[in-house]
N, C-alpha and C positions, 0 to 999 in steps of 0.2 A: 453519434452525431459528429459530422465533420464541420469545423468552422475555421475560418481564416483567423490568423493571430489578431488579437485586439490590442488597442493601445495599452501601455503599461502605466500604472499609477506612479506618481512622483515619489511615493514612499516605498517603492520596491526594495526588498531586502538585499538585492544583488549588489555586491560591493566590489565590482571590478575596477572602478575608477578609470575607465577607458571610454573615450568617445567612440561613436560608431565607426569612424574611419580607422581609428587605432585598433579597434576590435577586429575589423575585417583584415587588417594587415597581419595581426596575430594569427587569425584563422588561416590565411594563405601560407604562413610559415609552419603551421602545425602539421604533424603527421600522427598516425594512430587513430584510435577511436575510443568511444566510451566503453564501459564494461560490457563484455559479451553477456547475452542472456544465459539461462540455464543450459546445461549440456544437451545436445540434441544432434540431429542430422546436419551435415554440412550444407550450407545454403547452395542452391543451384545457381549456375551462371545467370547473371542478370536479375538475381533475387532483389525484391523490393527492400531498400534500406530504410528500416524503421528505427527511430530513436524514441525510447520511452523514458519517463523520469525515474521509475523505480524498477528493481529487479523483479518484483511481483508482476508488474504490468508487462515487462519485457518477456517474462515467461509465458504469460497469457497469449501474447502476440505470437510467439513461436509455437505454442500448442495449437493455435488456430491455423497459422500459416505454413507450418512445417518447413520444407525446403524452399518454399516460395518466398520466404522472408529472411533477411539478415538483420536480426533484432539485437539492439544493444541498449544498455541502461546507463543513464547519466549518473545517478546516485549509486555508488558501489554497495555491495552487500555489507551490512553492519553499520552503514552510515544513517544519519537521521534526515529524512526528506524535508521536514518542516524547517530546519535550520541550515540546509545545504547551500554552499556557495559554489556555483559552477566555475570551472577553470577554463583557460584557453583551449585545452584539449576537448572539453565538452562543447565549446563553441564550434570547434572544427567539426565535431560529429553532427551537430545540428545543421551546419552549413551544407553538409553533404546528404542530408536526409531526404527521402522521398515522402515520408510521412512521419509526423510527430504524435506520440500518444502520451497523454498526461491524465491525471485524475481530475484536476480542477477542484472547485469548492474551497479554494484557499490553501489546499495542501501543498501544491507545487507551483504556485503562481510566480515564483522567482524565474521560471522558465520564459515568461512572456517577453522580458527584456532581451533575452538571448535570441529568441526567434525574431523579434523586431530588428535586431542588429545584424544577425547572421543569415537569415533565410526567411524574409517576411512573407513570401508567397507560398511557403510550404503548407500543405493541408494539415490541420491540427484537429485531433479528436480528443474531446474532453469526456472521458468515460463516465464520470459521476454526475455530470450536469444534465438536468432535464431528462432524467432516465425514466421512461414509462414504467409504472407499476411500483415505484419506490415511495414509501412513506418516510419522508426525510425527518431526521431528528435534529433538534436544536443543538448547536455546537457549544463548546466551552468558551473560555476567554479568547476574544479576538476572532471567533468563528461564528458566522450567522447560521451555518449548517454543519453538522459533524460530517467530515469527508470520508470516513473509514467504512464505506459501504461494502466493500468486497469481503469483509469478515463474516457476513451473512452469505453463504454459498449461493443462495438463490440470486443474489445480486451479482455474484461472480458469473453466473450464467448470463445475466443481462449484459455484463461487460463483454463476455465472449461473443454475444450476438452483435453488439456494436462494433467490436473489433473486426469481425467477419465482414460486416457491411463496409467498413472503412477500407479494408484491404481490397475488397472487390471493386470499390470505386476507384481506388488509386491504381489498380492493375487489372483492368477489365479482361485481359487475355487469360488471366489465371483465376478469374472470379469463381468458376465452377469448383475448382480445387479448394480454394480457401473457404467457400461456403460449406463444402463437404467436411472440411477439417473443423469448421465451427460447429457443425451439427454433431460430429463425433465427440468433440470436447465437451459440449453442453450435456450430452448424454452421460458422460463420466461424472460431470459435476452434479447432475441430478442424483446419481447413485451416491456420491459423496455426501450431499445434503441429507439424504435419508439416513446414511450411516451416522452422521453427526447427531441427528435427532435421537436415534436409537441409543447412542452412547450416553448422551446427556440425560436421557430418561432413566438411566441406572443410578443417578445421583439421588439420594433421598430428597424429597421435595423441600424439606426444611433447610437443606444445606445448599440449595442452588443459589448461592450468593457470591458475587464477584467483587473483589477489591483489586482494581487494575493499577498499573503504573501511571498511565495517563488515559485520557478519555478516548481510547481507541476501540472500545468493545461494546458500545451501546447497540449497534445493529446485530452483532453476534448475540448479545444477551436477549434482545427482544425476539429474535428469530427462534432461539432455542430454549427459552423459558427460564432465564436466569435473572436475578435481581442485581443491579449495580448498587453496591453500598457506597462506594466512593473511589477516588483516585488519589494516588500519592502526589502527583503534580498536575496542575491544570494545563500547562503548556510545556512541552519539552524545552529544556534550557532555562526554565524559570523555577527556582526553588520555592517551595511553599513557606509561608510564615510559620512561626512557632504556634500561633493560634490555629492556623489551618491544620497543622499536624495534630494538635491536641483534639480538634474537632473530629478528625478522621479516626483517631484512636478510640474516642468515645463511641463513634458510629460503629466501628468494628465490634467493640465489646457489647454494645446494645443490640446489634443485629444477630449475633451468634455466628457471624462469618468465620469460616475455618482457616482461611489462608489469604495471604497477600501475594499478588502476582506481579512480579517485575518483568522487564523485557530485555531480551538480548540487545546489546548495543548501548545500554544505559548502565551507569554505575548502580549496583543493587544495594549499596550500603544504607541509604535512607529507607528503602522498602524493608530491609532486614531489621533496622532499628524500630520501625513502626510495628512490624510483626512481633518483635520481641516484647515491646511495651504492651501490645494488645493481647499477648499470650496465644498467638496463633502461628501456624507454619508459614514459610515463604517459599514460593516457586519463582526462581529468578531468570527463567529462560523462555518466556513466551516470545513469539514473533508476530509482527502485524504488517508493516509495509516493506520489510526487507527480507530477502531470502538469506540462507546461510549455507553451511556445508551439508552434504547428504546426511540424513534423508530430508533436510529442509531446503532442498535446492529447487523445488517447484512450488507453485501455489497450492496444489493438492497436498504435497508433503507438509507444507506449513500448517494447513488446516488440521491434518491428522496429528501433527506434533502438538499443537496447542490443545486440541481436544483430549489427547492422551494425558497431558499434564493437569488439565483442569479436572477431568474425571477422577484421576488418582488423588489429587489434593482434596477434593470435596467428598470423597468417600464413595464414589461410584465403582462399578465393576468393570474389569478389563474387557 
């Protein structure tokens, strides 16, 4: 769904401290762009300039659009999207964009002020909002709806379809190509989704219990038949209280969960301490909204990486 940028709440987390005029002066002086998307073919001359908030979304754009898009990510790999502060370099990228792709649902709403200041007329597609066929899950602290839809690969397919529609609308001359790219990508994701289901099915039913670092995996768990026992933190950047830690340890012990899963990009010390106290193992390298180095440099690679580690930690078969 493509929407024009909306007004930004006064409580926006963006801390640039610049008025609109000053921001645009900075944009005019900046060179360079946001972080390139995952490696792929060189964009064709005149390729649509697409700026996405995360490396995962930028990869999806490139997989659909191929050489017809020049896709970049504002949030670099390894950074935390929920607490990210855009820089003047990021503002410059948005000012030059033909299309902006974000998740929405509160995950990356800091982008709204940048769009309003730098490129208010740019088409914006919010991949996660009002997505047909999705059974939305209530969010954690500060979130009306959990925004991490893409970790259910069937929702990744829905994202790909919406991306193809947005690219075709933004560049009608290449619409046939990008729709074909979207069809091919969705076919791969359909196969990936089936593979995930087969892998998770090898975990003994009693052990399909997930303790995550933060509340990023409810759609994954619901889609693939796992139970969420709890999370180490409610919101990235906010440490739990001693009481919350004690409650989680008791929940792990009472549930029989076998592991605590931390995430790349976050300090794993608290997850390790909780796992030690609960007498379970810890896996400290899951990914959710950021790509990494190969083989985690694409959305498909991210899903395979996470599933491999979850299956191994919970006693499934290779």
